[in-house]
C-alpha positions in Angstrom: -1.2 91.6 -54.9 -1.1 87.8 -55.4 0.2 85.9 -58.4 -3.0 86.0 -60.4 -3.4 89.7 -60.0 0.2 90.4 -61.1 -0.2 88.1 -64.0 -3.3 90.0 -65.1 -1.5 93.3 -64.6 1.4 92.1 -66.8 -1.0 91.3 -69.7 -3.3 94.4 -69.4 -1.3 97.3 -68.0 0.0 99.8 -70.7 2.7 100.9 -68.3 4.2 97.4 -68.2 3.7 97.0 -71.9 5.7 100.2 -72.4 8.8 98.8 -70.6 8.6 95.5 -72.6 8.6 97.2 -76.0 11.6 97.1 -78.4 11.2 100.9 -79.0 11.0 101.7 -75.3 14.0 104.2 -75.4 12.4 106.1 -78.3 8.9 106.1 -76.8 9.9 107.2 -73.3 12.4 109.8 -74.3 9.9 111.3 -76.8 7.0 111.4 -74.4 9.2 113.0 -71.7 10.5 115.6 -74.1 7.2 116.7 -75.6 4.8 116.2 -72.7 6.7 116.2 -69.4 9.4 118.8 -70.0 6.8 121.3 -71.4 4.0 120.2 -69.0 1.5 120.1 -71.9 -1.7 118.2 -71.5 -2.4 117.5 -75.2 -0.7 118.2 -78.6 -2.4 118.4 -82.0 -1.5 115.7 -84.5 0.5 117.8 -87.0 2.6 119.3 -84.3 3.2 115.9 -82.7 4.2 114.3 -86.0 6.7 117.2 -86.6 8.2 116.8 -83.2 8.5 113.0 -83.6 10.2 113.5 -87.0 12.8 115.8 -85.4 13.2 113.3 -82.5 13.8 110.4 -85.0 16.5 112.4 -86.8 18.2 113.3 -83.6 18.2 109.6 -82.5 19.8 108.6 -85.8 22.6 111.2 -85.3 23.3 109.8 -81.8 23.1 106.2 -82.9 24.3 105.2 -86.4 22.7 101.8 -85.9 19.3 103.2 -85.0 16.4 100.8 -85.7 13.8 103.6 -85.9 13.2 103.7 -89.6 9.4 103.9 -89.7 7.3 107.0 -90.5 6.2 109.2 -87.6 2.5 108.4 -88.4 3.3 104.7 -88.1 4.7 105.0 -84.6 1.9 107.4 -83.4 -0.9 105.0 -84.6 0.8 102.0 -83.0 1.2 103.8 -79.7 -2.4 104.8 -79.7 -3.5 101.3 -80.4 -1.3 100.0 -77.5 -2.9 102.4 -75.0 0.1 104.6 -74.6 -1.6 107.7 -76.2 -5.2 108.7 -76.3 -6.4 110.1 -79.7 -9.5 112.3 -79.6 -11.2 115.2 -81.6 -11.8 118.5 -79.8 -15.2 120.0 -80.3 -13.8 123.1 -82.0 -11.4 121.4 -84.4 -11.3 118.7 -87.1 -7.6 117.9 -86.3 -7.1 115.1 -83.7 -5.1 115.7 -80.6 -3.1 113.3 -78.5 -2.5 113.0 -74.8 -0.9 110.6 -72.4 -3.0 107.8 -70.8 -2.9 107.4 -67.0 -0.8 104.3 -67.2 1.8 106.0 -69.4 1.8 109.0 -67.0 2.6 106.7 -64.1 5.4 105.0 -66.0 7.1 108.3 -66.9 6.9 109.6 -63.4 8.6 106.4 -62.1 11.2 106.7 -64.9 12.0 110.3 -64.0 12.5 109.3 -60.4 14.7 106.3 -61.4 16.8 108.3 -63.9 17.3 111.4 -61.8 18.3 110.4 -58.3 18.0 113.1 -55.6 20.9 114.9 -54.1 19.9 113.2 -50.8 16.9 111.5 -49.3 15.0 114.0 -47.1 14.2 111.8 -44.1 13.6 114.8 -41.8 11.1 116.6 -44.1 9.2 113.3 -44.7 9.0 112.6 -40.9 7.7 116.2 -40.3 5.1 115.7 -43.0 4.0 112.4 -41.5 3.8 114.0 -38.0 1.8 117.0 -39.4 -0.6 114.6 -41.2 -1.0 112.5 -38.0 -2.0 115.6 -36.1 -4.5 116.6 -38.8 -6.1 113.2 -38.9 -6.4 113.0 -35.1 -7.8 116.5 -35.0 -10.6 115.8 -37.6 -11.3 112.4 -36.1 -11.8 113.6 -32.6 -15.5 114.1 -31.7 -14.9 115.8 -28.3 -14.8 119.6 -28.5 -12.8 119.7 -25.3 -10.0 117.6 -26.8 -9.9 119.8 -30.0 -9.7 123.0 -27.9 -6.9 121.5 -25.8 -5.0 120.6 -28.9 -5.4 124.1 -30.4 -4.4 125.7 -27.1 -1.2 123.6 -27.2 -0.4 124.8 -30.7 -1.2 128.3 -29.7 1.3 128.1 -26.8 4.0 126.7 -29.2 3.4 129.6 -31.6 3.5 132.2 -28.8 6.8 130.7 -27.6 8.3 131.0 -31.1 7.2 134.6 -31.3 8.7 135.4 -27.9 12.0 133.9 -28.9 12.1 135.9 -32.2 11.3 139.1 -30.3 14.2 138.3 -27.9 16.5 137.9 -30.8 16.7 134.1 -30.5 16.6 132.8 -34.1 17.4 129.3 -35.3 20.4 129.4 -37.7 19.5 129.0 -41.3 20.2 125.5 -42.6 20.5 125.3 -46.5 20.1 121.5 -46.2 16.5 121.9 -44.8 15.6 124.3 -47.6 16.8 121.9 -50.3 15.2 118.9 -48.6 11.8 120.6 -48.4 12.2 121.8 -52.0 12.7 118.3 -53.3 9.5 117.1 -51.5 7.6 120.1 -52.9 8.8 119.5 -56.4 7.9 115.8 -56.3 4.4 116.4 -54.8 3.6 119.1 -57.4 4.6 116.7 -60.3 2.6 113.9 -58.8 -0.4 116.2 -58.4 -0.4 117.1 -62.1 -0.1 113.4 -63.0 -3.2 112.6 -61.0 -5.4 114.8 -63.2 -5.1 112.3 -66.1 -6.6 109.6 -63.8 -9.5 111.8 -62.8 -10.3 112.7 -66.5 -10.0 109.0 -67.4 -12.6 108.1 -64.8 -15.1 110.6 -66.3 -14.6 109.0 -69.8 -15.1 105.5 -68.4 -18.4 106.6 -66.9 -19.5 108.1 -70.2 -18.6 104.9 -72.1 -20.3 102.6 -69.6 -23.6 104.5 -69.9 -23.5 104.5 -73.7 -22.8 100.7 -73.7 -25.7 100.0 -71.4 -28.0 102.2 -73.6 -27.0 100.2 -76.7 -27.0 96.8 -75.0 -30.3 97.0 -73.1 -32.2 99.6 -75.2 -33.6 101.1 -72.0 -35.8 104.2 -72.2 -34.3 107.7 -72.3 -35.8 108.6 -69.0 -34.1 105.7 -67.2 -30.8 106.4 -68.9 -31.0 110.1 -67.8 -31.8 109.0 -64.3 -28.7 106.9 -64.2 -26.6 109.7 -65.7 -27.6 112.1 -63.0 -27.3 109.4 -60.3 -23.8 108.3 -61.4 -22.7 111.9 -61.9 -23.9 112.7 -58.4 -22.2 109.6 -57.0 -19.0 110.5 -58.7 -19.0 114.1 -57.3 -19.9 112.8 -53.9 -17.1 110.2 -53.9 -13.9 111.0 -52.0 -12.2 111.7 -55.4 -15.0 114.0 -56.5 -15.1 115.9 -53.2 -11.4 116.3 -53.1 -11.3 117.7 -56.7 -14.2 120.1 -56.0 -12.4 121.4 -52.9 -9.2 121.8 -54.9 -11.0 123.8 -57.6 -12.8 126.0 -55.1 -9.4 126.7 -53.4 -7.8 127.5 -56.8 -10.6 129.8 -57.8 -10.1 132.0 -54.6 -8.4 135.3 -55.6 -6.8 135.6 -52.1 -5.4 132.1 -52.2 -4.1 132.6 -55.8 -2.2 135.8 -54.7 -0.8 134.0 -51.7 0.2 131.0 -53.8 2.0 133.3 -56.3 3.9 135.1 -53.6 5.0 131.9 -51.9 6.1 130.3 -55.3 8.2 133.4 -56.2 9.7 133.6 -52.8 10.8 129.9 -52.9 12.0 130.2 -56.4 14.3 133.2 -55.6 15.9 131.5 -52.6 19.7 131.1 -53.2 19.5 127.5 -52.0 16.7 126.7 -54.5 18.5 128.4 -57.4 21.5 126.3 -56.7 19.6 123.0 -57.4 16.7 124.1 -59.6 17.1 123.6 -63.3 13.7 124.9 -64.6 10.9 127.4 -63.9 8.4 124.7 -63.0 7.5 126.1 -59.7 6.9 129.6 -61.1 4.4 128.2 -63.5 2.8 125.7 -61.1 -0.3 127.7 -60.5 -0.9 128.0 -64.3 -0.3 124.3 -64.8 -2.8 123.4 -62.0 -5.5 125.7 -63.3 -5.0 124.4 -66.9 -5.2 120.8 -65.6 -8.3 121.5 -63.5 -10.0 123.3 -66.4 -9.3 120.4 -68.7 -11.0 118.0 -66.3 -14.1 120.3 -66.0 -14.2 120.9 -69.7 -13.8 117.2 -70.5 -16.6 116.4 -68.1 -19.0 118.9 -69.8 -18.1 117.6 -73.2 -18.7 114.0 -72.2 -22.2 114.7 -70.9 -22.9 116.9 -73.9 -21.9 114.0 -76.2 -24.2 111.7 -74.2 -27.1 114.2 -74.6 -26.5 114.2 -78.4 -26.3 110.5 -78.4 -29.7 110.3 -76.7 -31.2 112.9 -79.0 -30.0 110.9 -82.0 -31.6 107.8 -80.6 -34.9 109.7 -80.0 -34.7 111.0 -83.6 -34.4 107.4 -84.9 -37.4 106.3 -82.7 -39.5 109.2 -84.1 -38.7 108.1 -87.7 -39.7 104.6 -86.8 -43.0 105.9 -85.4 -43.7 107.9 -88.6 -43.0 104.8 -90.7 -45.5 102.8 -88.6 -48.1 105.5 -88.9 -47.7 105.6 -92.7 -48.1 101.8 -92.9 -51.3 102.1 -90.8 -52.7 104.7 -93.2 -51.9 102.5 -96.2 -53.7 99.6 -94.6 -56.7 101.8 -93.8 -57.0 102.8 -97.4 -57.0 99.2 -98.5 -59.7 98.3 -96.1 -61.8 101.4 -96.8 -64.4 99.7 -98.9 -64.3 96.4 -97.0 -67.0 96.8 -94.3 -66.8 94.1 -91.7 -69.8 91.7 -91.4 -69.8 91.8 -87.6 -68.8 94.1 -84.8 -65.4 95.5 -85.4 -64.8 96.4 -81.7 -67.0 95.3 -78.9 -67.5 97.8 -76.1 -69.1 96.9 -72.7 -69.8 100.6 -71.9 -70.4 103.6 -74.0 -67.2 105.6 -74.2 -67.1 109.1 -72.7 -65.8 111.7 -75.1 -64.1 114.9 -74.1 -64.1 117.3 -77.0 -62.1 120.5 -77.2 -65.2 122.5 -77.8 -66.6 121.4 -74.5 -63.9 123.2 -72.6 -64.8 126.7 -71.3 -63.2 129.8 -72.8 -60.5 131.6 -70.9 -61.7 134.2 -68.5 -59.4 137.1 -67.6 -58.5 137.3 -64.0 -60.2 139.9 -61.9 -58.0 142.9 -61.2 -57.9 143.8 -57.5 -57.6 147.4 -56.5 -55.7 148.4 -53.4 -57.4 151.2 -51.3 -55.0 153.9 -50.2 -56.3 154.3 -46.7 -54.6 155.8 -43.7 -53.1 153.2 -41.4 -54.4 153.6 -37.8 -52.4 152.3 -34.9 -54.3 149.3 -33.3 -55.0 148.5 -29.7 -52.5 145.8 -28.5 -54.8 144.9 -25.6 -57.3 143.4 -28.2 -54.6 141.1 -29.8 -54.6 137.4 -28.8 -50.9 136.5 -28.8 -51.5 133.0 -27.3 -50.9 131.3 -30.6 -47.5 132.8 -30.9 -46.3 131.1 -27.7 -47.8 127.7 -28.6 -45.6 127.2 -31.7 -43.0 124.5 -31.6 -39.6 124.3 -33.2 -37.5 121.2 -34.0 -33.9 122.0 -33.1 -31.5 120.2 -35.6 -28.7 120.3 -33.1 -30.9 118.3 -30.6 -31.5 115.8 -33.4 -27.8 115.5 -34.0 -27.2 115.0 -30.3 -29.7 112.1 -30.2 -28.0 110.4 -33.2 -24.6 110.9 -31.6 -25.7 109.5 -28.2 -27.2 106.5 -29.9 -23.9 105.7 -31.7 -21.9 105.8 -28.5 -23.0 102.3 -27.6 -22.9 100.7 -31.0 -21.2 101.0 -34.4 -24.4 101.6 -36.4 -28.1 102.1 -35.7 -31.2 102.5 -37.9 -33.6 105.5 -37.8 -36.4 103.2 -36.7 -34.4 102.2 -33.6 -33.5 105.8 -32.8 -37.2 106.7 -32.9 -38.0 103.8 -30.7 -35.4 105.1 -28.2 -36.4 108.7 -28.5 -40.2 108.8 -29.4 -41.4 111.5 -31.8 -42.8 114.4 -29.8 -43.3 117.0 -32.6 -44.9 115.1 -35.4 -43.7 114.4 -38.9 -41.5 117.6 -38.9 -39.3 115.9 -36.4 -39.0 112.8 -38.6 -38.1 115.0 -41.6 -35.4 116.6 -39.5 -33.9 113.2 -38.9 -34.0 112.5 -42.7 -32.3 115.9 -43.4 -29.5 115.1 -40.9 -29.0 111.7 -42.7 -28.8 113.3 -46.1 -26.0 115.7 -44.9 -24.1 112.9 -43.1 -21.5 111.3 -45.4 -21.5 108.1 -43.3 -25.3 107.7 -43.2 -26.7 105.1 -45.6 -30.2 105.8 -47.2 -31.7 102.9 -49.1 -34.7 103.7 -51.3 -35.2 100.0 -52.1 -35.8 99.0 -48.5 -38.7 100.5 -46.6 -39.5 100.8 -42.9 -42.7 101.4 -41.1 -42.5 103.9 -38.3 -45.3 104.5 -35.8 -45.9 108.1 -34.4 -48.0 108.6 -31.3 -49.9 111.9 -31.0 -49.8 112.8 -27.3 -52.7 115.4 -27.6 -55.3 113.2 -29.5 -54.0 109.8 -28.4 -54.0 108.6 -32.1 -51.2 106.7 -33.8 -50.0 107.2 -37.3 -47.7 105.0 -39.5 -45.1 106.4 -41.9 -43.4 104.4 -44.6 -39.8 105.7 -44.9 -36.7 104.6 -46.7 -34.3 102.5 -44.5 -31.8 104.9 -42.9 -28.6 103.6 -41.2 -26.4 105.9 -39.2 -22.8 104.8 -38.8 -20.3 105.9 -36.2 
């Protein structure tokens, strides 16, 4: 972050704008009270105004020189205009609702950490988390099966040694400090996870707005807009953020995982060490909060694309009205010219037009009904069956294709499909090429460019002929 970037951030970030406002204590305390302490995603306008009225009265009682003399609606409108709150109308209600913006969410998370220092900084738990993440990254990054097996065997030995010690009565003394340390890390990570959902929902809304703006600005056709909608939606879901959210949602929708999650949360909440430092029931309701936040992201996504569909339908309706107007104008011009016969040819034709009338089309013929004879099945003579064709079939093994791609990437960082086919000539025809394309579509690191084309030559070993295929450029990356 250089000077120019920080200067731009100072002028545009709603989080920094919040800290610079004169009403910063009122705004931050109110948002924390009504949104963060209750873990609510959105609040209807009437309820929010009532809560702010009570909050203003409480601030006046605590500070006789309070400067907050405005009406609740005045503050809410200003906060929305400043980007601290998002005002929107749900589909099933005429009353607007308000929710925190991603920048405001980040600012409040930082304020809570600043205003509520931990009992102690858990260096051991963080080190163990880093160590566990390093192990996981190395495990998934390794391509050698032998190395993965060796690593798992080592973990297996460590677990067996722990089991052996427990069975022999050797148990590590319980350390309340470790329980508290891990609880603080768990609590902070859970709060941060809930805050991340606002950023995900914000990204979906930005996508919707950009598509609408492009449609209005360029006046592109409906088909091209829909193509971009589906392409961008697919790109968003295939991004790292999209894949991570889908994996999260699949995990949360598993009944077994939910039951295990509930059991673990209750067990942790009931620990004496946790009850000693815990001041709320946040962990007990964590599963509910996560499901509500995930459902809100999914629901918002569906609403945004439904709104986009309605927007396109409205535009199509306007276009249809314009077409009807033009047709009416043409009819009126035809009536004016009805008795004005042209002196020369109206339209010159080089050839006689071919007309295709509806009456020239044949009538529909019902399909012939086939009858199935109920005959006795007689066992055939296997000696008269020629099974040679069964043994002359060929099969393209996808694993063999993957091995060829992997071997080609051992010597270089990236390689094109054309170079791979030059190194490993096609032996089984176009099916083998299609298998390569299928492997590229399933490989997240592979790049398929429909704009660039490549010519691939295939040699038929049986007939001696060569064929050329025009394919999209495919690049495999290590």
